[in-house]
All heavy atoms as an XYZ file, in Angstrom:
555
protein
N       0.845     -1.172      0.000
C       0.000      0.000      0.000
C       0.887      1.232      0.000
O       2.014      1.201      0.483
C      -0.961     -0.099      1.198
C      -0.752      0.802      2.349
S      -1.929      0.708      3.738
C      -2.863     -0.746      3.520
N       0.356      2.327     -0.544
C       1.140      3.551     -0.563
C       0.885      4.361      0.715
O       0.053      3.981      1.550
C       0.865      4.361     -1.835
C      -0.556      4.899     -1.948
O      -1.224      5.102     -0.912
O      -0.997      5.136     -3.083
N       1.580      5.479      0.852
C       1.501      6.276      2.080
C       0.110      6.872      2.283
O      -0.388      6.930      3.410
C       2.564      7.367      2.058
N      -0.517      7.319      1.204
C      -1.856      7.909      1.316
C      -2.865      6.860      1.788
O      -3.680      7.122      2.673
C      -2.285      8.498     -0.018
C      -3.583      9.235      0.046
C      -3.867      9.962     -1.240
C      -5.112     10.804     -1.045
N      -5.078     12.017     -1.791
N      -2.820      5.687      1.208
C      -3.706      4.602      1.631
C      -3.454      4.234      3.089
O      -4.391      3.935      3.833
C      -3.500      3.369      0.744
C      -3.947      3.561     -0.684
C      -3.461      2.430     -1.579
O      -2.337      1.941     -1.432
N      -4.290      2.026     -2.518
N      -2.182      4.263      3.487
C      -1.831      3.929      4.867
C      -2.494      4.898      5.836
O      -3.102      4.491      6.823
C      -0.307      3.940      5.048
C       0.125      3.430      6.386
C       0.420      2.088      6.559
C       0.240      4.269      7.483
C       0.803      1.587      7.803
C       0.631      3.799      8.727
C       0.908      2.447      8.882
N      -2.398      6.191      5.554
C      -3.004      7.195      6.432
C      -4.517      7.020      6.467
O      -5.140      7.092      7.528
C      -2.620      8.623      5.990
C      -1.121      8.863      6.234
C      -3.450      9.668      6.738
C      -0.599     10.159      5.650
N      -5.117      6.770      5.299
C      -6.571      6.593      5.241
C      -7.022      5.366      6.030
O      -8.049      5.396      6.707
C      -7.031      6.476      3.786
C      -6.918      7.781      3.027
C      -7.142      7.639      1.525
O      -7.285      6.500      1.021
O      -7.150      8.677      0.852
N      -6.262      4.277      5.946
C      -6.662      3.035      6.606
C      -6.303      2.980      8.085
O      -7.088      2.510      8.911
C      -6.041      1.833      5.892
C      -6.552      0.517      6.436
C      -6.242     -0.670      5.549
O      -6.087     -0.500      4.334
O      -6.145     -1.784      6.102
N      -5.109      3.464      8.437
C      -4.624      3.317      9.810
C      -4.632      4.607     10.617
O      -4.438      4.574     11.834
C      -3.212      2.722      9.808
C      -3.174      1.335      9.235
C      -2.710      1.112      7.953
C      -3.637      0.245      9.969
C      -2.687     -0.171      7.407
C      -3.621     -1.042      9.438
C      -3.150     -1.237      8.163
O      -3.135     -2.500      7.628
N      -4.793      5.738      9.959
C      -4.867      7.017     10.653
C      -3.530      7.728     10.777
O      -2.460      7.136     10.638
N      -3.641      9.013     11.035
C      -2.459      9.873     11.126
C      -1.563      9.494     12.317
O      -0.339      9.544     12.217
C      -2.907     11.326     11.235
C      -1.768     12.314     11.224
C      -2.296     13.740     11.189
N      -1.234     14.694     11.406
C      -0.467     15.199     10.450
N      -0.675     14.842      9.205
N       0.484     16.054     10.733
N      -2.169      9.099     13.422
C      -1.380      8.748     14.608
C      -0.471      7.545     14.325
O       0.704      7.548     14.689
C      -2.301      8.454     15.792
C      -1.564      8.262     17.092
C      -2.523      8.092     18.266
O      -3.477      8.873     18.370
O      -2.280      7.176     19.068
N      -1.013      6.523     13.668
C      -0.212      5.347     13.327
C       0.862      5.707     12.306
O       2.002      5.245     12.403
C      -1.109      4.227     12.792
C      -0.372      2.960     12.425
C       0.247      2.215     13.607
O      -0.059      2.530     14.772
O       1.055      1.305     13.355
N       0.512      6.563     11.350
C       1.488      7.005     10.346
C       2.627      7.764     11.019
O       3.795      7.615     10.649
C       0.810      7.876      9.293
N       2.296      8.559     12.014
C       3.312      9.311     12.752
C       4.259      8.362     13.483
O       5.481      8.570     13.483
C       2.639     10.266     13.739
C       3.590     11.245     14.365
C       2.864     12.368     15.103
O       1.623     12.367     15.167
O       3.575     13.246     15.617
N       3.717      7.308     14.088
C       4.553      6.318     14.774
C       5.492      5.619     13.791
O       6.674      5.431     14.076
C       3.675      5.268     15.465
C       2.934      5.760     16.668
C       2.054      4.655     17.233
C       1.135      5.163     18.312
N       0.209      4.116     18.780
N       4.952      5.231     12.644
C       5.757      4.540     11.634
C       6.872      5.464     11.147
O       8.036      5.063     11.064
C       4.876      4.067     10.458
C       5.723      3.645      9.267
C       3.982      2.924     10.908
N       6.519      6.705     10.840
C       7.525      7.668     10.361
C       8.627      7.863     11.401
O       9.820      7.828     11.068
C       6.859      9.001     10.029
N       8.232      8.042     12.651
C       9.207      8.244     13.728
C      10.111      7.028     13.888
O      11.325      7.160     14.020
C       8.482      8.548     15.039
C       9.418      8.876     16.179
C       8.657      9.229     17.444
C       9.632      9.511     18.569
N       8.935      9.823     19.824
N       9.529      5.832     13.868
C      10.321      4.605     14.005
C      11.265      4.378     12.825
O      12.248      3.651     12.953
C       9.409      3.399     14.197
C       8.743      3.386     15.551
O       9.219      3.993     16.494
N       7.614      2.702     15.651
N      10.954      5.008     11.695
C      11.815      4.900     10.514
C      12.849      6.028     10.477
O      13.637      6.117      9.537
C      10.966      4.925      9.248
N      12.840      6.898     11.479
C      13.804      7.996     11.532
C      13.363      9.207     10.737
O      14.171     10.056     10.378
N      12.076      9.327     10.480
C      11.538     10.446      9.723
C      10.499     11.164     10.581
O      10.529     11.055     11.806
C      10.920      9.934      8.409
O      10.553     11.020      7.572
N       9.605     11.892      9.948
C       8.553     12.583     10.691
C       7.276     12.608      9.867
O       7.288     12.323      8.672
C       8.994     13.999     11.088
C       9.390     14.826      9.876
O       8.601     15.020      8.958
N      10.621     15.318      9.877
N       6.167     12.962     10.505
C       4.863     12.930      9.834
C       4.789     13.958      8.707
O       4.094     13.724      7.707
C       3.702     13.099     10.843
C       2.345     12.815     10.178
C       3.734     14.467     11.496
C       2.172     11.417      9.632
N       5.489     15.064      8.828
C       5.453     16.078      7.769
C       6.012     15.503      6.461
O       5.410     15.660      5.394
C       6.232     17.321      8.188
N       7.151     14.827      6.547
C       7.752     14.245      5.346
C       6.899     13.086      4.840
O       6.695     12.939      3.628
C       9.186     13.782      5.632
C       9.987     13.587      4.379
C      10.572     14.674      3.738
C      10.161     12.322      3.824
C      11.300     14.512      2.576
C      10.887     12.156      2.660
C      11.458     13.241      2.042
O      12.168     13.083      0.885
N       6.372     12.278      5.753
C       5.499     11.166      5.366
C       4.276     11.697      4.623
O       3.852     11.138      3.614
C       5.083     10.382      6.615
C       4.383      9.086      6.310
C       5.098      7.919      6.118
C       2.997      9.034      6.215
C       4.455      6.711      5.844
C       2.341      7.838      5.940
C       3.077      6.674      5.751
N       3.716     12.801      5.101
C       2.557     13.415      4.448
C       2.913     13.930      3.063
O       2.093     13.848      2.141
C       2.007     14.560      5.302
O       1.468     14.055      6.503
N       4.122     14.462      2.890
C       4.555     14.917      1.569
C       4.647     13.743      0.603
O       4.294     13.868     -0.572
C       5.892     15.653      1.660
C       5.774     16.997      2.321
C       7.106     17.709      2.446
O       8.160     17.095      2.386
N       7.057     19.010      2.612
N       5.095     12.600      1.089
C       5.126     11.389      0.265
C       3.693     10.970     -0.063
O       3.371     10.681     -1.220
C       5.888     10.253      0.981
C       7.358     10.617      1.155
C       5.749      8.941      0.206
C       8.125      9.711      2.107
N       2.817     10.984      0.938
C       1.425     10.570      0.750
C       0.701     11.452     -0.262
O      -0.124     10.966     -1.036
C       0.692     10.605      2.090
N       1.025     12.733     -0.271
C       0.361     13.675     -1.167
C       1.062     13.840     -2.507
O       0.664     14.678     -3.313
C       0.205     15.027     -0.466
C      -0.779     14.938      0.674
O      -1.835     14.330      0.547
N      -0.425     15.511      1.813
N       2.087     13.039     -2.755
C       2.750     13.050     -4.043
C       3.705     14.205     -4.274
O       4.069     14.491     -5.416
N       4.136     14.863     -3.197
C       5.071     15.978     -3.335
C       6.528     15.546     -3.225
O       7.426     16.285     -3.630
C       4.774     17.047     -2.282
C       3.411     17.629     -2.419
N       3.032     18.394     -3.502
C       2.316     17.539     -1.629
C       1.777     18.755     -3.365
N       1.322     18.247     -2.232
N       6.761     14.378     -2.676
C       8.116     13.838     -2.497
C       8.087     12.338     -2.746
O       7.069     11.675     -2.568
C       8.606     14.046     -1.067
C       8.673     15.467     -0.625
C      10.096     15.939     -0.649
N      10.174     17.245     -0.047
C      10.731     18.279     -0.655
N      11.279     18.136     -1.818
N      10.773     19.443     -0.061
N       9.236     11.813     -3.112
C       9.457     10.371     -3.162
C      10.385     10.008     -2.011
O      11.305     10.762     -1.708
C      10.139      9.950     -4.462
C       9.238     10.072     -5.660
O       8.043      9.857     -5.561
N       9.804     10.428     -6.793
N      10.162      8.869     -1.422
C      11.091      8.384     -0.400
C      12.334      7.838     -1.091
O      12.242      7.264     -2.177
C      10.434      7.280      0.421
N      13.486      8.033     -0.484
C      14.708      7.417     -0.989
C      14.609      5.910     -0.788
O      13.755      5.428     -0.034
C      15.927      7.948     -0.226
O      15.870      7.511      1.134
N      15.478      5.173     -1.439
C      15.494      3.713     -1.267
C      15.640      3.362      0.204
O      14.908      2.525      0.736
C      16.643      3.102     -2.082
C      16.713      1.610     -1.978
C      15.967      0.810     -2.824
C      17.515      1.011     -1.023
C      16.023     -0.581     -2.719
C      17.573     -0.376     -0.907
C      16.827     -1.166     -1.765
N      16.570      4.034      0.874
C      16.853      3.745      2.285
C      15.657      4.078      3.182
O      15.264      3.269      4.028
C      18.083      4.551      2.724
C      18.585      4.246      4.107
C      19.871      5.011      4.379
C      20.386      4.748      5.772
N      21.642      5.460      6.027
N      15.054      5.260      2.990
C      13.907      5.635      3.816
C      12.719      4.727      3.527
O      12.024      4.300      4.452
C      13.517      7.100      3.587
C      12.266      7.564      4.348
C      12.421      7.368      5.854
C      11.950      9.006      4.018
N      12.478      4.414      2.269
C      11.359      3.533      1.916
C      11.509      2.177      2.607
O      10.549      1.636      3.154
C      11.259      3.370      0.409
N      12.722      1.642      2.601
C      12.968      0.352      3.259
C      12.693      0.449      4.757
O      12.092     -0.455      5.353
C      14.402     -0.110      3.009
N      13.107      1.559      5.376
C      12.867      1.752      6.813
C      11.378      1.905      7.108
O      10.888      1.400      8.114
C      13.620      2.980      7.319
C      15.120      2.776      7.406
C      15.791      4.038      7.922
C      17.280      3.866      8.076
N      17.900      5.089      8.631
N      10.654      2.604      6.236
C       9.212      2.769      6.430
C       8.479      1.437      6.299
O       7.557      1.155      7.067
C       8.651      3.790      5.432
C       9.015      5.249      5.695
C       8.687      6.115      4.484
C       8.311      5.772      6.941
N       8.893      0.630      5.333
C       8.289     -0.693      5.167
C       8.517     -1.526      6.430
O       7.591     -2.150      6.951
C       8.848     -1.412      3.917
C       8.408     -2.865      3.878
C       8.414     -0.688      2.647
N       9.750     -1.507      6.926
C      10.072     -2.269      8.139
C       9.278     -1.752      9.336
O       8.699     -2.532     10.091
C      11.565     -2.194      8.423
C      11.985     -3.021      9.617
C      13.488     -2.987      9.873
O      14.263     -2.665      8.959
O      13.865     -3.288     11.011
N       9.241     -0.413      9.491
C       8.538      0.183     10.632
C       7.028     -0.071     10.575
O       6.365     -0.103     11.610
C       8.817      1.685     10.697
N       6.512     -0.265      9.370
C       5.072     -0.515      9.216
C       4.727     -1.995      9.325
O       3.557     -2.364      9.179
C       4.575      0.021      7.870
O       5.002     -0.803      6.799
N       5.715     -2.824      9.536
C       5.460     -4.265      9.609
C       5.098     -4.854      8.252
O       4.359     -5.825      8.184
N       5.601     -4.229      7.198
C       5.347     -4.732      5.847
C       4.049     -4.246      5.233
O       3.687     -4.676      4.136
N       3.358     -3.344      5.908
C       2.086     -2.848      5.369
C       2.293     -1.871      4.221
O       1.429     -1.740      3.353
C       1.255     -2.191      6.469
C       0.793     -3.192      7.530
C       0.069     -2.517      8.659
N       1.044     -1.818      9.512
C       0.729     -1.118     10.585
N      -0.546     -1.000     10.949
N       1.666     -0.533     11.314
N       3.415     -1.167      4.204
C       3.721     -0.225      3.124
C       4.494     -0.932      2.018
O       5.220     -1.892      2.263
C       4.542      0.949      3.661
C       3.766      1.950      4.514
C       4.723      2.837      5.289
C       2.842      2.784      3.647
N       4.362     -0.421      0.809
C       5.037     -0.972     -0.364
C       6.219     -0.069     -0.727
O       6.034      1.120     -1.005
C       4.048     -1.043     -1.529
C       4.661     -1.598     -2.784
O       5.416     -0.864     -3.457
O       4.379     -2.767     -3.104
N       7.412     -0.616     -0.723
C       8.619      0.173     -0.959
C       8.597      0.854     -2.318
O       8.908      2.036     -2.441
C       9.871     -0.703     -0.827
C      11.152      0.100     -0.905
C      12.375     -0.714     -0.497
O      12.267     -1.852     -0.083
N      13.525     -0.102     -0.605
N       8.223      0.151     -3.367
C       8.214      0.743     -4.705
C       7.234      1.917     -4.777
O       7.546      2.956     -5.353
C       7.852     -0.306     -5.762
C       7.768      0.274     -7.138
C       8.916      0.581     -7.853
C       6.542      0.527     -7.714
C       8.843      1.136     -9.122
C       6.456      1.083     -8.987
C       7.603      1.389     -9.688
N       6.067      1.770     -4.176
C       5.078      2.853     -4.209
C       5.569      4.082     -3.448
O       5.281      5.210     -3.846
C       3.743      2.372     -3.648
C       3.031      1.420     -4.584
C       1.698      0.981     -4.031
C       1.017      0.041     -5.014
N      -0.290     -0.404     -4.509
N       6.307      3.883     -2.375
C       6.857      5.011     -1.619
C       7.918      5.752     -2.429
O       8.034      6.969     -2.341
C       7.470      4.523     -0.304
C       6.499      3.935      0.713
C       7.272      3.295      1.854
C       5.527      4.986      1.220
N       8.667      5.009     -3.217
C       9.750      5.599     -4.008
C       9.240      6.252     -5.291
O       9.957      7.030     -5.909
C      10.791      4.530     -4.346
C      11.530      4.037     -3.123
S      12.559      2.571     -3.397
C      13.354      2.906     -4.913
N       8.022      5.973     -5.692
C       7.497      6.525     -6.944
C       6.213      7.324     -6.729
O       5.393      7.436     -7.625
C       7.251      5.399     -7.953
O       6.303      4.487     -7.446
N       6.056      7.904     -5.562
C       4.827      8.624     -5.207
C       4.525      9.783     -6.155
O       3.370     10.000     -6.518
C       4.904      9.124     -3.769
N       5.540     10.532     -6.571
C       5.277     11.698     -7.422
C       4.895     11.275     -8.837
O       4.256     12.033     -9.553
C       6.483     12.654     -7.500
O       7.613     11.963     -8.034
C       6.815     13.222     -6.139
N       5.233     10.080     -9.250
C       4.884      9.613    -10.585
C       3.416      9.264    -10.691
O       2.878      9.165    -11.780
C       5.740      8.404    -10.969
C       7.199      8.706    -10.999
N       7.764      9.522    -11.947
C       8.188      8.364    -10.162
C       9.056      9.628    -11.708
N       9.337      8.942    -10.624
N       2.741      9.067     -9.551
C       1.338      8.690     -9.540
C       0.409      9.906     -9.483
O      -0.790      9.766     -9.589
C       1.041      7.772     -8.355
C       1.769      6.453     -8.469
O       2.079      6.032     -9.593
O       2.033      5.836     -7.422
N       0.989     11.085     -9.321
C       0.163     12.314     -9.240
C      -0.449     12.613    -10.583
O       0.175     12.473    -11.630
C       1.016     13.508     -8.826
C       1.354     13.528     -7.374
C       2.184     14.727     -7.007
N       1.415     15.960     -7.182
C       1.970     17.146     -7.255
N       3.260     17.293     -7.201
N       1.235     18.214     -7.401
N      -1.676     13.068    -10.556
C      -2.353     13.501    -11.777
C      -2.073     14.986    -11.959
O      -2.228     15.778    -11.033
C      -3.854     13.262    -11.677
C      -4.207     11.797    -11.623
C      -5.697     11.615    -11.506
C      -6.021     10.134    -11.410
N      -7.429      9.880    -11.202
N      -1.671     15.358    -13.144
C      -1.402     16.760    -13.446
C      -2.648     17.346    -14.085
O      -3.162     16.834    -15.069
C      -0.186     16.907    -14.383
C       0.041     18.359    -14.738
C       1.041     16.283    -13.744
N      -3.134     18.446    -13.517
C      -4.322     19.102    -14.036
C      -3.895     20.396    -14.696
O      -3.236     21.234    -14.083
C      -5.327     19.389    -12.886
C      -6.552     20.119    -13.420
C      -5.706     18.105    -12.176
N      -4.250     20.543    -15.961
C      -3.897     21.768    -16.697
C      -4.763     22.904    -16.211
O      -5.939     22.734    -15.927
C      -4.090     21.548    -18.191
N      -4.174     24.099    -16.117
C      -4.963     25.248    -15.665
C      -5.332     26.146    -16.808
O      -4.895     26.081    -17.892
C      -4.203     26.045    -14.617
O      -2.862     26.209    -14.963
């Protein structure tokens, strides 16, 4: 699952715990969830481990590629 799905399913509090246990923070995790940042290979691996395998490493590393671009 990706970061956005994780927050929707498990809540912000659980996402904050996972981010902290991976050596990150909820602000950066939220940027990944909203498609503004991609996790590095190392951070993605730590997030997957901290989530007990609930997060998908590839989806964390390619979050910005999944964003829909809307023309203005």
